[in-house]
N, C-alpha and C positions, 0 to 999 in steps of 0.2 A: 200266454199273455196277450197275444194279438186278438184272440177271441173276446177276451176281457175288454180291451181298448176298443174294438169294433162296436161292441155293445154300448160302450158309452158314446160313440160317435153316432150310432143310430138313434139313441134316445134324446141326444141333444136338440132342442128345438127352438131355442130362443137366443137373442143376443142381447148383451147388456147395454144399458143407455150410455151414451158417450157424454163425458163430463167436459165442462169448459176447461181450457188450459188455465191452470192457476199457477202458482210460483213453486215454491220448493222447501222442503224440510220441516222440522217442528221442534217444539218444546214439549216433552211429555213428563219429564222428571219422575215423580213417584207414581203417576198415574197408571204406569204399566208395569212396575216393578213386581207385581204379584205373579207374573207369568214365569214361575221359577224353573220348571222342568221343560225338557225339549218338547217344543210344539204345543204343549198344554200342561197345565198343572197336573201332578200327580193325583190319581184318585185316592181317596181315604175312606175306607169302608168301616162302618161302625159293626159291633158284635150284634148278630141277630141270631134267633133260633133256626138251626139247620134243619131242613127237611130233605132227607135223602130220597133220590129218585129211584134208586135200585138197592136191592138187598146187598149187593157187592160192595157199594159205597159205604153202607152202614157197617159192614163187617171189617173193612180194610181202608186204612188211612192212605195208602199209597194209591189205591184205585179211587179214592175220593179226590186226591190231588190231581191225578189225571183228568177225572171227568170234570172238575171245576174248570180246568183249562179248556176242555172241550167246550163247555157252555160259553165261556168267555170269547172263544173264537167265533162261534156261531153269532153272538150278539154283537161283537165289536169289529170283527174284521171287515175290511172296506168292501169286499165282494161278497155277493149274498150266496154263499156256498151252502150247498144242501146237506143233509144228514148223511145220505147216501155217499156222497163225495168225500165228507169228512171221516166217516167211519172207515173207509178204505184207505184214507191217508194214515189213520192211526193203526190199521191192520199192518201197512207196510212198515210203520215206525217200530212195531212190536217185532217184526221179522228182523229189522235191522238192530234193534236193542239186544236181542238174544242171539244175533249172529248166525241165523238159521238160513239154510239154503231153501227150505221149504216155506211157503207162505202159510201161516197159522189160519185156520178156518174161522170165519165169522159166523156166528148163530143167525145174526140178522144184520142187514146194512143199515143201522141206525144207532142211536144212542145206547139202547139196551145191549145191542150185540157188542158194541165197543167196550162197555163196562164188564161184560163177561169175558172177553178175550184179555183185558188188561188184568182183571182179577185172577184168571187162570194162570196167567204168566208169572205174576209176583208171589202167587201162593206156592208155586213150585220152587221158591228160594226161601232157605230158613234164614240167612244172614241179613239183618236189618240194613246194613250199609249198602249192601247189593241190591235190596229191594228199593231203596231210596234212589240209587243210581240209575236202576231200571226205568223208574218213574220219570226222573229228569230227562233221560236219554229218549224216552218215547216222546214226551212233549217237545223236546228240543228238535228232534228230527221233524215232526209235522210242522213246527213254526219254521224251520229253515226252508221247506219245500213249498210253503205258501208263496204265491206270486206278489211282489217280485221276490224271486229266489234269493235268499239270504238277507232279506231286509227286516224279517221278523226274527224274535229272539226270546229266550227265557234267561232272565237275569237274576242272579244272586243278590243278596242285600248289598254286598261289598261292590258288585258291578253297577247296581243302581246308583250307588253314592258317587262312584266314578263318572257315571253319566251325568248327574247333576252337577259335578264340579266342572265337567266339560263344557257343558251348556252354559253355566255361569262364568265361563272363562276363568276358573279357579285352577291353578297348577300347583298341587301341594309340594311337588318336587322342585320348584323353583322359588327360592326366597330371594327377592330383590335386595333387601337390606343385607343379607349375608353376602350376595355377589359384590356388594360395595365394602363389606368388612365393617359395618357399622350396626348398631343396636337397633331392634325394631321400633318403629315410631321415632326415629331420629329426626330432628328438625331439618328443614330444607337446607340450611347454612352447613350444617354437619355433612349432609349428603353431597352437596356441591364440592366441599373441601376433599372428601373421600375420593370423589370422582376424579378431581383434578390431579391428585397425588397418583392414582392408579393409571391415569391416562398417560402421564409423563413417564412413568415406569414401562409401561407397555409399549410406548412409541420407540423405545431403544431396542426392542425385541423384534426382529423381523422373521417370525415364524407363523405358519397358519393357526397354530393354537393361540398365540398372542393376539392375532387379528379377531379371532373368534371371541376371545375374552373381552377385547375392547368393544365389540358389538354388544356383548351381555351387559357390560357396566354402563354403556351408552344409553341402551334400553331402560336400565333401572333408574339411571338419573333422570331421564325423560319422564318416567312415571312419578317418581318420588318428588320431583321439584315443580310438578304442577299441582296446584291446590285441589283441584276437583278429583283427579285421578289418584292422588296420594290419600285422599279421604276415603275413596272406595277401597283402595288396597289396604289401608290401615284397618277399616272396619270389617271387611270380609275377604281379604287377600284376592280380590277381583282385579284382574288386569284390564286395561282399557281396550276396546275394539274399534275405536273410532279415532282417526288422525285428521287434523284439519290443517290447511296451508292456504295462503292467498297467493294467486298468480295473476298479476295485472288486475283485471277488473272482475276476476273469477274466483269464487270460494271452491276450493277442491276438498273433498272429504274421502278419505279411504275407509271402508268398513270391512274388517277382516272376517267377521262372523256376527251373528245377531244373538245376543244375550240379553238377560233381564235389565241390563243397564244401557243397552245401546241407544235408546231413544233419549235417555237422560243425557248421555255423552253428546248426542247430535244437538240437543236443545243448548247445551252449554256452549258449543262451538258457534252454533248459529247466534246466540245471544251475544256473545263476545264480538262477533263480526258485525253486529248492528251499528257499532260506532265508526266503522271503517268506511269512509266515503266511496262512492263510485261503483260499488260492487253491484253487478247486475246480471251475472249468471253463476251456475253451479255446476260442478262435476261430482257425481257420486260413483266412486270407484268400487265395484263389487267383484272385481277379478279375484278368484281364489275364495270367495266367501262361501263357507260350508252351510250357510243358513242358520235356523234356530227357531225360536218360538213363532209360531204362526200369528198371534195375536198382534205382533209388530206391525204388520201390514195394515191392519185395521185401524190403529193409531196413526201410523205413519201416513196413509192415504187420506185420513180424516183431515190432516193438516192442509191438504191441497184442495179437497172438494167439500169439506163441511162434515158435520155430525149426522150420523143415521142415513148415509147414502149407501146405495149398492156399491159393493167392493168387488166381490168374486163369488164363484160357487165352489163347494166342495162335493164331490160325488161319493156317495156312501150307500151301498146295498140298493142300487136302482134308484136312488133319490138324489135330487140336486138340493144341497142345503145353502140358502143364501147367506153371505157373511156381509154385515153392514160396517160402515166406519164408526169409530168409537171416539173421535176427537174433533173438536171444532176448528175451523181454520185459523191458522196462526198467522197473525197480520205481519210480523217481521219478514215473512217469506215473499211478500209482494214485490220487493225490489228485484227479485230474481225472475227475469223475464224468460230465460232459456236454461234448460236443464238437460244434461247428458248423463247417462248411466253407462259405464263400461263393464262389460262382461268377457268372460272367456270360458273355455271348456270345463273349468272347475267351479264355476259360479253354480251353485245347486239349491234345492230345496226352497225355503222361503225366499232366499235371495233371487232365485230365478223366477218365482212367482211375482215378486216384486216387479221385476223388469218386464214380465208379460202384462201386468196390470197397468203400469205406467205407460207402456206402449199401447195398449188397448185404448187408454183414455186420453191419448196424445198429450200426456204430461211431460214426456222426456223423449228424446231420441236414444235409442239403444245402440251402442257402439261396441264392436269388438268381434268375438266369436259366438257360434252357437253354444248356448249353456249345456250343462252336464246331462240333463234329462232325468234328474232325481225328482220326481214329481209326485212324491208320496208324503203325507202327513201322519206321523206315528204318535201313539199314545201309550201310556203305561197302565197296566190294570193289575192290582196286587191279587195274589192268590191267598185267600184267607186260610186255607188248609195248610197246616204245618206238619211235616212228616216227622220232625224232630223240634226241640226247643231252641236248638242253635241257629236255625236257619230259615229265612223266609224267601219267597220268590215272588216275581213279578213278570207278567207277560209284556212284551214290547211289541206292539201290534201295528201294522199300517191300517189306519182307521179310515182315510179318505184319500182320494186322488185329486190333484189339482189340474187345472185347465189353463192352456195358455191363450193369448190374445186371439186367436182364431177358433177357439172353443174346442180344440183337439187336446187330449191328454198331454201334459208336459212329460210324463213317464216315457223313457226311450226315445224321445223326440227332441227335447230341449227347446229353448226359446231362440228363435232366429234374430239376429240384429237388424235394425234399419240400415246400418251402415257396416258392412263387413270388412274387417281389417285385412282380410286375404285378397280383397278385391283389387285388381290392378287399377281401378279408378277411385281407390279409397280416398285420396286428397280432393278429387274433384267432387265426389259425392258428399263429402264433408262440407265443402264450401257451398254446395247447392242446398243443403239441408239445414245449415246453421247460419244465421245472420250475423251472430255476435263474434267479431274478430278475436277477442279475448278469449272466448270459449274455444273457438277453433284452434287457436295456438295452444292452449292449455291441453286440449284432448290430443293434438298431434304429439306434443312432448311427452304427456303421460303415457300414451300408448306404446311408446318406444322404450319404456322403463318399467320396473316392477312396481307394484303398488307401494305408496309410502307407508310405513307402519311405525 
């Protein structure tokens, strides 16, 4: 992995333009709700005439499945891997799949040689279920061993659905209405009444289980008594990702993850706060934020620096792909003169890239701990070959690597804060870096507690 990262460092030759300090946050509502799957929308392939590259693929569906995966890795994987390297990875995966102590021989270190070794392996098995498992194991082993280790995977249809639900912040195992003991879609008055009854009953029970249950119903009541979050939950069972609260002259927003509704939620909170007088600073709490769709940042940043401005680069197969902002400036943000973003060692993916970009453009002070260093952008690539009618598979591949504010890869490094919470001079550094007394006080208070959810 170090060689890969050093290669990026060597190729990097330009710095981004510095943007003017603008204000904070945005309203995007439905403009960005199309970003449905993690990091990018899932690809949808139409049926086309298949031209088999080798006789082995033409004769055997399992070989065809493996070789389609081979081609997709070559085309879509973030690092420009050679056929020689990839064929050797598949050679090792065959050895692992058949649990052999001897390394099977490759006729040639290329695609044709890979097709032959896969075909010879599955042809030696008569049972179709075993053939299918061998093909799945081969592809899975290769994906697991691509850098970064364990980040790439082969997903079944069921696993892909679970991924979609996770990214959209849908938990099918958690029914908020059921937690309160009311019918789905119950009006706010019914929800509040049910909550009050359960709260009174649980207050009499001093056990850890009762405290946990009280947390559950409090959260359910919070979601189902807010008009916007209740609507999202009723329509698609999507739980909120953003919590807002006002501390003095500071608007505090906690973002637990980035989902297709996160911008909309931000917009609603900022819009509601527009009628509150004297607000002049903002805190965005990204501690523990696991990231999400990359498109978020292009819209989010646009609200600060305008539409079609340089946002950041993605590194893919020796190329830097410029990403630009996708939203106009949002005028209600002009009142927020200073912005702080809170991070910790579990801030990852798009969340830490957001911190890096806002740090680079001097739009916010990054406060807390160095982020996790999960600097990859993944995409999904459906495999059109079906080994049987009951199951489809999708490759989950690292497609690009992100860069932090000093143009070094985020992967394995993380984004360092402007003000480190572990520094013995943390409070002094805070006072030197931030002029707004309300913002300083809010940061000090919130850094001593868990993010609001």
